N, C-alpha and C positions, 0 to 999 in steps of 0.2 A: 297466707295459706294455713288452715291448722292439719298437721299431719291426719291421714285419715280422712280428708276431707276433699273433694275436687277446687283443682287449681284452678281459677277463674283469670280469664281470658276479658277483660274487657276493650273496645272499639266502635269507631263510628258505625253508622246503620247504612253507609253505601255500599256495592258491591262491591267494587273494588276494595274497599276495607276489609269486607269478611273474606275476599278470598288472600287477605295479606293475613288475617288474623287464622284461618284456616292453613296456611301454608306456617306458620309458628307453630300451630296445634302438630302439625307432620311431622316437624322438624323437633320438638319435643318429645314426641313419642318417641321417635326413631333414636334418639339421644339417652334417654331412661326409662327403661323398662316397663318401672313402673306404671308412667302416664300412658302408655298404648295400650293399657285397660278400659274395657267400654268405662264412659261415666269420673274416666279419671282427672280428664280437661271440659271445662266447659266456655262456649263463645258470650259474652252477654251484649247485645250490641247495644249504644246510647245515643240517642239523640244528643248534638252538639250542637249550640247557639249558632254556626257558621252555618248549616244545615235547613236553617229556616228563611232565607234570605238568598233571591236569583236574581233578583232584577238591579242588583248592584254591584261594584268591586267592593272587596273584602275591605278596601282602605275608606271606605263609606260607613264600615259596619263595626268596624274596632281590629281588624288586623288579622293573620291568620290564629294567634290564639286562641278563637273561637272556633278553632275546630281539636281545643286540647282540654279547654278550662275543663269540662262538666268531668270527661274522662277522670280529667287527673281528681278531681274531687272525690270519684269513687273511690279512685287507689288512696287519699289518704284516709276517709273513710273507713276504708275497709270490706268496701260491697265487692270489689275486683281486686283479683293477689297480683297483676301484669298486664299490663297495658299497650298495645300495640299502633305504633304512628308511623306515618310517612313522614320521614326528619324534612322535609322540606315544611311541616306545616306546625315545627316544633320550632318555638322561640328561642333563641339563644340563654335566657335564662330559666331558671326552673322553681318550681315552690320548694318551700324547706324540707325537708325529710326526704324526697326524689330523687332518683339519679338515673339516665341509664347506661347500663353495664353492658348493652348488647347491641351492638349494627350487627345485620346480617349481609350475607356477600350482597352486593351492589347489582343491583341490573342495573341495563345500559340507560345512562343521565340524559340523554338526546333528547332532546323536540322531534318532534313528527307531524308533517305538514299531510292535512288530510284535505284533499281537493276531491270533485269528479272532474277528470280529463284534464289535471294540471301534474306536472310531476315534478316542478319547482318552483322559488317562491317568485324567481325573476318569468313566470312561465304566466304566470295570470294574468290575465286581463287587468288595461288601466282604470284605473280605480274599482278596484275589484272589491267586494264587500266581504271583511276578515271576522268574524266572530271571535270573540276571548274576551276573559275577565280580568286576564291578566296585565298589570302595568307593564313588567319587564318584556313580556312579549309582542306586547303593544308599541311598546319603544323601540327594538329591535327592528319590528318588521319598519314602524314608518322611519326607521334612519337608513334601512337599503329602499321604500316605495314611498316617498310621503304624497303620493295618490292613493293610498289604501283607505278608504271606508272602513273605518273598524269601532265595531258595536260589542254590546255586552252579554258575552256567552258563558253563561254558570249552570251548573247540575253536575250529574254523575256523567259517567264519561258515553252510555247509552243515550241520555239526554241528551249530549251535544251533537251525536251521530244521527240522532234523530233528526234535530233542528237542520242539520246540514244535509241530509237524504231529501228532506223537505221542500229543499230550495231555497231558504230564509237566509243563505250564508252562501258564497262561493268557495270558501277553506274556512277552517281553524287548525291553531296548534293545540296537540294535548301531548304530553309524555308517552316516551315509548316505553320505558316500565309499565305504566299503567295499563298500554293496550295487552302488553303480553299477560301480567299474569291475570284479564282475562279475557285471553283467547281472542286478543281485537286484532290482532297486527296485519290482518288481510284487509285492514282498513287504510292501511299504510301509504301513501302516493309518494312521501321522500323523504329519507332520513335527515336531519338537518345536521352539519356538520359545526360544529361549537363555534368554530368563526366563520362562520353564517349568523346562526340563533347560539347564545351562551346559553346552556340552564340555568336553573335557579337554583342557589348552594340546598346541597344536600338531596338533591332530584335524584329519585331512583333507589332511593336506600328504606329499608323498614327498621327502625326501632322498636326496642323497648324497655318499657319503663316499668320499675317495680320501686317499694318503700326500700330507705334505705337502711331501715332496720331490720328489714325479714330477708335474713339470710338464706334464710330454706328456698324464696322463689330466686335469689340471687344465684346461688347455686344450681341452678336448675336454666339459669340463660348464661351464663358464662362460656359455660362448654360452645355457647353455639355463636357466640360473637367470631367472626371475621375480621381477622388483625389491619388485612389491607385498606378494606374498606372503613375501618374505624378508622383507622389515620388520616383517610381520604375526609371524610364526614367532620372531623375533627379542625381541618385545615380550613373548608370552607367556613363553619360554624365559626370558628376564629378571627375568620373576616368580616363574619353579617357583625358581629357582638363589637368589633373592632369602630366598622362604618357606624354603626346605631345609628340607622338612616329611619324616618318613618318610613312608615306603611305606604306612604306615597312615590317613595324612591326607590327606582327599579332600579335594584343589584341582583346580579349575575354573576355565578362564579365556577369552579371545576377545577377538582385536583385529580389528577394524574400520578400512576408509578411508572416510572420509564423504567428502561429496562436495564439500567445503571440502580436502580435501586434506586432512584431519587423521585423525589416529588415535586410535581410542575403545577404550579396552579396558577393559572387565568384566571382576570375577575376584572368588572366591569360595571360604571354606575353610568346612566341613563337620564334624562330629560324628558318626563311623561311622555311629551310631543317628538321625541326623537330627535330634537335641532340638534343636541350636545350626547357628546357620547365619550368618558375615558377611561382607557383600559390599562391594566397594568400583568406582568406577570411575574414569576419568583421561580426558582428551581434549587434544590438543596437539600440535606439530609434530611430525612425522616424525622428525624429527632430532633430539629431545627422547624420542625415547618409552624408549628403555633408562633415563633417570634416570624415568621416568612409571611406570616400570613398579615399578622399585624403591623407589619413594615406595610407590608402592600395596603392594607387598609385606610393605613397613615395616607399614603401616596396619594390614594384617589381622594380622603375627604380636601386632601390640601390642592390636587388640583382643582375639587368641583368650587372650591372656599366656601367664606362662610353662608353663603345662603341656599346653598345648591340643593340640601338638606331640609330646608323650611318649605317647601312649595307646598 
Protein backbone atom coordinates (compact mmCIF):
# COMPACT_ATOMS: atom_id res chain seq x y z
CA UNK A 1 0.00 0.00 0.00
CA UNK A 2 1.27 3.44 -0.92
CA UNK A 3 0.56 6.18 1.59
CA UNK A 4 -2.55 8.05 0.46
CA UNK A 5 -3.76 5.21 -1.72
CA UNK A 6 -6.66 2.87 -0.84
CA UNK A 7 -5.91 -0.28 1.10
CA UNK A 8 -6.87 -3.05 -1.33
CA UNK A 9 -8.36 -6.27 0.03
CA UNK A 10 -8.22 -9.37 -2.15
CA UNK A 11 -10.70 -12.19 -1.74
CA UNK A 12 -12.55 -14.92 -3.57
CA UNK A 13 -15.70 -13.85 -5.39
CA UNK A 14 -18.18 -16.11 -3.56
CA UNK A 15 -20.90 -14.52 -1.41
CA UNK A 16 -19.31 -15.96 1.74
CA UNK A 17 -15.82 -14.71 0.84
CA UNK A 18 -17.19 -11.24 0.09
CA UNK A 19 -19.06 -11.24 3.41
CA UNK A 20 -15.80 -12.09 5.18
CA UNK A 21 -13.91 -9.36 3.33
CA UNK A 22 -16.63 -6.90 4.28
CA UNK A 23 -16.26 -7.92 7.93
CA UNK A 24 -12.54 -7.21 7.68
CA UNK A 25 -13.22 -3.82 6.13
CA UNK A 26 -15.61 -2.93 8.97
CA UNK A 27 -13.10 -4.04 11.62
CA UNK A 28 -10.27 -2.10 9.98
CA UNK A 29 -12.39 1.05 9.75
CA UNK A 30 -13.39 0.74 13.42
CA UNK A 31 -9.79 0.25 14.55
CA UNK A 32 -8.15 2.90 12.35
CA UNK A 33 -9.94 6.21 11.86
CA UNK A 34 -8.23 7.03 8.58
CA UNK A 35 -9.59 3.80 7.09
CA UNK A 36 -13.16 4.83 7.93
CA UNK A 37 -13.08 7.52 5.26
CA UNK A 38 -14.92 6.87 2.02
CA UNK A 39 -12.71 5.15 -0.54
CA UNK A 40 -9.99 4.30 1.99
CA UNK A 41 -10.53 0.55 1.54
CA UNK A 42 -11.34 -1.30 -1.66
CA UNK A 43 -12.36 -4.96 -2.07
CA UNK A 44 -11.19 -6.79 -5.19
CA UNK A 45 -12.86 -10.13 -5.95
CA UNK A 46 -10.55 -12.67 -7.57
CA UNK A 47 -11.70 -15.85 -9.26
CA UNK A 48 -9.57 -18.79 -8.15
CA UNK A 49 -8.86 -22.14 -9.79
CA UNK A 50 -11.03 -23.85 -7.18
CA UNK A 51 -14.03 -21.81 -8.33
CA UNK A 52 -13.92 -23.31 -11.82
CA UNK A 53 -14.89 -26.89 -10.99
CA UNK A 54 -18.04 -27.99 -9.20
CA UNK A 55 -18.42 -31.57 -10.38
CA UNK A 56 -15.39 -33.14 -8.70
CA UNK A 57 -13.90 -33.34 -5.20
CA UNK A 58 -11.06 -30.91 -4.52
CA UNK A 59 -8.74 -33.89 -4.18
CA UNK A 60 -9.22 -34.60 -7.88
CA UNK A 61 -8.34 -31.08 -9.04
CA UNK A 62 -5.36 -30.23 -6.85
CA UNK A 63 -6.47 -29.71 -3.26
CA UNK A 64 -7.41 -26.69 -1.20
CA UNK A 65 -4.49 -24.52 -2.38
CA UNK A 66 -6.64 -23.87 -5.44
CA UNK A 67 -8.62 -21.37 -3.38
CA UNK A 68 -5.57 -19.26 -2.51
CA UNK A 69 -3.14 -19.46 -5.45
CA UNK A 70 -4.42 -16.59 -7.59
CA UNK A 71 -5.06 -14.40 -4.56
CA UNK A 72 -1.52 -14.90 -3.30
CA UNK A 73 -0.15 -14.17 -6.76
CA UNK A 74 -2.01 -10.86 -6.69
CA UNK A 75 -0.58 -10.17 -3.23
CA UNK A 76 3.00 -10.91 -4.32
CA UNK A 77 2.63 -8.73 -7.42
CA UNK A 78 1.30 -5.80 -5.39
CA UNK A 79 -2.11 -5.79 -7.08
CA UNK A 80 -3.67 -6.14 -3.63
CA UNK A 81 -2.36 -5.17 -0.18
CA UNK A 82 -3.95 -7.85 2.01
CA UNK A 83 -5.79 -11.12 1.37
CA UNK A 84 -8.73 -12.46 3.35
CA UNK A 85 -8.98 -16.24 3.60
CA UNK A 86 -11.08 -18.93 5.22
CA UNK A 87 -8.21 -20.51 7.13
CA UNK A 88 -9.41 -24.05 6.43
CA UNK A 89 -8.61 -23.35 2.75
CA UNK A 90 -5.04 -22.20 3.39
CA UNK A 91 -2.21 -24.73 2.92
CA UNK A 92 0.12 -25.16 5.89
CA UNK A 93 2.98 -23.63 3.87
CA UNK A 94 2.91 -20.07 2.54
CA UNK A 95 4.80 -18.69 -0.44
CA UNK A 96 8.07 -16.95 0.36
CA UNK A 97 7.54 -13.35 1.35
CA UNK A 98 3.98 -13.81 2.69
CA UNK A 99 2.68 -14.17 6.24
CA UNK A 100 -0.60 -14.28 8.16
CA UNK A 101 -0.22 -11.86 11.09
CA UNK A 102 -3.93 -11.72 11.88
CA UNK A 103 -6.58 -14.26 12.86
CA UNK A 104 -9.98 -12.74 13.61
CA UNK A 105 -12.15 -14.03 16.49
CA UNK A 106 -13.18 -17.52 15.47
CA UNK A 107 -16.83 -18.23 14.70
CA UNK A 108 -18.50 -21.52 15.73
CA UNK A 109 -16.27 -24.22 14.16
CA UNK A 110 -18.89 -26.98 14.10
CA UNK A 111 -20.67 -28.54 11.15
CA UNK A 112 -24.42 -28.23 10.78
CA UNK A 113 -26.88 -30.77 9.43
CA UNK A 114 -29.22 -29.30 6.83
CA UNK A 115 -32.24 -31.47 6.09
CA UNK A 116 -35.97 -31.15 5.63
CA UNK A 117 -37.81 -32.97 8.39
CA UNK A 118 -34.85 -34.59 10.17
CA UNK A 119 -33.10 -33.13 13.19
CA UNK A 120 -30.15 -35.50 13.61
CA UNK A 121 -27.84 -37.73 11.60
CA UNK A 122 -29.32 -40.82 13.22
CA UNK A 123 -32.88 -39.73 12.37
CA UNK A 124 -32.17 -39.73 8.62
CA UNK A 125 -33.85 -42.62 6.77
CA UNK A 126 -32.08 -45.80 5.75
CA UNK A 127 -30.05 -45.20 2.59
CA UNK A 128 -30.45 -41.43 2.81
CA UNK A 129 -28.84 -39.43 0.02
CA UNK A 130 -26.24 -37.03 1.43
CA UNK A 131 -24.63 -34.32 -0.70
CA UNK A 132 -21.07 -33.29 0.11
CA UNK A 133 -17.72 -33.02 -1.63
CA UNK A 134 -15.81 -33.11 1.68
CA UNK A 135 -13.89 -36.35 2.21
CA UNK A 136 -13.75 -35.53 5.93
CA UNK A 137 -17.52 -35.28 6.20
CA UNK A 138 -18.04 -38.30 3.96
CA UNK A 139 -15.74 -40.52 6.03
CA UNK A 140 -17.26 -39.56 9.36
CA UNK A 141 -20.83 -39.89 8.08
CA UNK A 142 -20.15 -43.36 6.66
CA UNK A 143 -18.46 -44.36 9.90
CA UNK A 144 -21.69 -43.46 11.73
CA UNK A 145 -24.06 -44.72 9.05
CA UNK A 146 -22.56 -47.06 6.40
CA UNK A 147 -25.99 -47.18 4.72
CA UNK A 148 -25.80 -43.57 3.52
CA UNK A 149 -25.53 -42.88 -0.21
CA UNK A 150 -23.12 -39.96 -0.58
CA UNK A 151 -22.70 -37.98 -3.80
CA UNK A 152 -20.73 -34.88 -4.69
CA UNK A 153 -22.32 -31.52 -3.88
CA UNK A 154 -20.12 -28.47 -4.42
CA UNK A 155 -20.71 -24.79 -5.01
CA UNK A 156 -21.39 -21.84 -2.75
CA UNK A 157 -23.73 -22.09 0.22
CA UNK A 158 -26.73 -20.80 -1.74
CA UNK A 159 -26.19 -23.36 -4.50
CA UNK A 160 -26.03 -26.22 -2.02
CA UNK A 161 -29.13 -25.10 -0.16
CA UNK A 162 -31.00 -24.76 -3.47
CA UNK A 163 -30.04 -28.29 -4.53
CA UNK A 164 -31.31 -29.58 -1.22
CA UNK A 165 -34.60 -27.70 -1.55
CA UNK A 166 -35.09 -29.23 -5.01
CA UNK A 167 -34.98 -32.70 -3.45
CA UNK A 168 -31.70 -33.76 -5.04
CA UNK A 169 -30.51 -34.87 -1.60
CA UNK A 170 -32.01 -35.74 1.76
CA UNK A 171 -29.36 -33.80 3.66
CA UNK A 172 -26.06 -32.00 3.51
CA UNK A 173 -23.49 -30.74 6.00
CA UNK A 174 -22.26 -27.14 6.01
CA UNK A 175 -20.05 -25.10 8.32
CA UNK A 176 -22.02 -23.26 10.98
CA UNK A 177 -19.67 -20.28 10.62
CA UNK A 178 -20.48 -19.79 6.95
CA UNK A 179 -24.19 -20.01 7.54
CA UNK A 180 -23.98 -17.41 10.31
CA UNK A 181 -21.92 -15.04 8.20
CA UNK A 182 -24.50 -15.30 5.41
CA UNK A 183 -27.41 -14.83 7.84
CA UNK A 184 -28.65 -18.32 6.95
CA UNK A 185 -28.70 -19.89 10.41
CA UNK A 186 -32.41 -20.58 9.97
CA UNK A 187 -31.45 -23.37 7.55
CA UNK A 188 -29.75 -25.39 10.31
CA UNK A 189 -31.56 -28.59 11.28
CA UNK A 190 -29.02 -29.64 13.93
CA UNK A 191 -25.67 -28.54 15.29
CA UNK A 192 -23.25 -31.46 15.17
CA UNK A 193 -21.03 -31.96 18.20
CA UNK A 194 -17.34 -32.63 17.53
CA UNK A 195 -17.80 -36.05 19.11
CA UNK A 196 -20.14 -36.87 16.24
CA UNK A 197 -18.61 -34.99 13.30
CA UNK A 198 -15.28 -33.30 14.01
CA UNK A 199 -14.66 -30.13 11.98
CA UNK A 200 -11.88 -29.42 9.53
CA UNK A 201 -8.69 -27.89 10.92
CA UNK A 202 -9.14 -24.11 11.22
CA UNK A 203 -12.83 -24.23 10.24
CA UNK A 204 -14.68 -21.05 11.20
CA UNK A 205 -11.54 -18.87 11.27
CA UNK A 206 -10.72 -15.90 9.04
CA UNK A 207 -7.06 -15.16 8.43
CA UNK A 208 -5.56 -12.07 6.82
CA UNK A 209 -2.38 -12.39 4.77
CA UNK A 210 0.08 -9.71 3.74
CA UNK A 211 3.60 -9.33 2.37
CA UNK A 212 6.27 -9.83 5.01
CA UNK A 213 8.00 -6.58 4.05
CA UNK A 214 4.78 -4.52 4.10
CA UNK A 215 5.10 -2.99 7.56
CA UNK A 216 2.29 -0.53 6.90
CA UNK A 217 -0.33 -3.22 6.22
CA UNK A 218 0.96 -5.44 9.03
CA UNK A 219 0.54 -2.58 11.51
CA UNK A 220 -3.10 -2.27 10.48
CA UNK A 221 -3.67 -6.01 10.88
CA UNK A 222 -1.87 -6.90 14.08
CA UNK A 223 -4.24 -4.95 16.31
CA UNK A 224 -7.18 -6.96 14.93
CA UNK A 225 -5.72 -10.38 15.72
CA UNK A 226 -7.47 -12.44 18.40
CA UNK A 227 -4.93 -14.22 20.59
CA UNK A 228 -7.14 -17.13 21.66
CA UNK A 229 -8.29 -17.86 18.12
CA UNK A 230 -4.73 -17.56 16.81
CA UNK A 231 -3.50 -20.09 19.39
CA UNK A 232 -6.22 -22.56 18.49
CA UNK A 233 -5.64 -22.23 14.75
CA UNK A 234 -1.88 -22.50 15.19
CA UNK A 235 -2.28 -25.82 17.01
CA UNK A 236 -4.65 -27.27 14.42
CA UNK A 237 -2.42 -26.21 11.53
CA UNK A 238 0.69 -27.58 13.28
CA UNK A 239 -1.04 -30.94 13.56
CA UNK A 240 -2.05 -30.80 9.90
CA UNK A 241 1.51 -29.97 8.87
CA UNK A 242 2.87 -32.88 10.90
CA UNK A 243 0.42 -35.31 9.32
CA UNK A 244 1.35 -34.03 5.85
CA UNK A 245 -1.31 -36.30 4.39
CA UNK A 246 -2.41 -36.23 0.80
CA UNK A 247 -5.54 -34.25 -0.04
CA UNK A 248 -7.28 -37.64 -0.25
CA UNK A 249 -6.82 -38.29 3.48
CA UNK A 250 -9.74 -37.19 5.68
CA UNK A 251 -8.28 -35.20 8.60
CA UNK A 252 -10.22 -33.39 11.32
CA UNK A 253 -9.03 -31.39 14.31
CA UNK A 254 -10.35 -29.03 16.94
CA UNK A 255 -8.40 -27.06 19.55
CA UNK A 256 -10.22 -25.32 22.38
CA UNK A 257 -9.18 -23.30 25.42
CA UNK A 258 -10.59 -24.67 28.65
CA UNK A 259 -11.51 -22.70 31.76
CA UNK A 260 -8.20 -23.77 33.26
CA UNK A 261 -6.44 -21.86 30.50
CA UNK A 262 -5.04 -25.03 28.99
CA UNK A 263 -5.43 -25.96 25.35
CA UNK A 264 -7.40 -29.12 24.56
CA UNK A 265 -6.72 -30.62 21.14
CA UNK A 266 -8.68 -33.42 19.49
CA UNK A 267 -7.87 -34.90 16.09
CA UNK A 268 -8.62 -37.82 13.82
CA UNK A 269 -7.65 -39.39 10.52
CA UNK A 270 -9.96 -41.66 8.57
CA UNK A 271 -10.16 -43.91 5.57
CA UNK A 272 -12.31 -42.19 2.91
CA UNK A 273 -14.93 -44.95 3.16
CA UNK A 274 -15.22 -44.48 6.92
CA UNK A 275 -14.15 -48.04 7.64
CA UNK A 276 -11.27 -46.96 9.89
CA UNK A 277 -10.90 -43.91 12.12
CA UNK A 278 -7.95 -43.19 14.41
CA UNK A 279 -8.41 -40.55 17.12
CA UNK A 280 -6.19 -38.85 19.63
CA UNK A 281 -6.23 -35.89 22.00
CA UNK A 282 -3.84 -33.74 23.99
CA UNK A 283 -4.15 -31.16 26.76
CA UNK A 284 -1.53 -28.79 28.10
CA UNK A 285 -0.22 -25.26 28.31
CA UNK A 286 -0.93 -22.97 25.38
CA UNK A 287 2.79 -22.34 25.07
CA UNK A 288 3.30 -26.03 24.40
CA UNK A 289 0.53 -26.27 21.80
CA UNK A 290 2.78 -26.69 18.77
CA UNK A 291 4.75 -29.49 20.44
CA UNK A 292 1.49 -31.17 21.53
CA UNK A 293 0.11 -30.92 18.01
CA UNK A 294 3.24 -32.38 16.49
CA UNK A 295 3.18 -35.24 18.99
CA UNK A 296 -0.50 -35.91 18.28
CA UNK A 297 0.19 -35.90 14.55
CA UNK A 298 3.05 -38.34 14.97
CA UNK A 299 0.80 -40.65 16.98
CA UNK A 300 -1.87 -40.60 14.26
CA UNK A 301 0.68 -41.28 11.54
CA UNK A 302 1.99 -44.26 13.50
CA UNK A 303 -1.53 -45.54 14.13
CA UNK A 304 -2.41 -45.33 10.45
CA UNK A 305 0.74 -47.04 9.27
CA UNK A 306 2.82 -46.39 6.15
CA UNK A 307 0.02 -46.89 3.62
CA UNK A 308 -2.74 -44.89 5.30
CA UNK A 309 -1.91 -41.58 3.59
CA UNK A 310 -1.27 -43.04 0.16
CA UNK A 311 -4.85 -43.93 -0.84
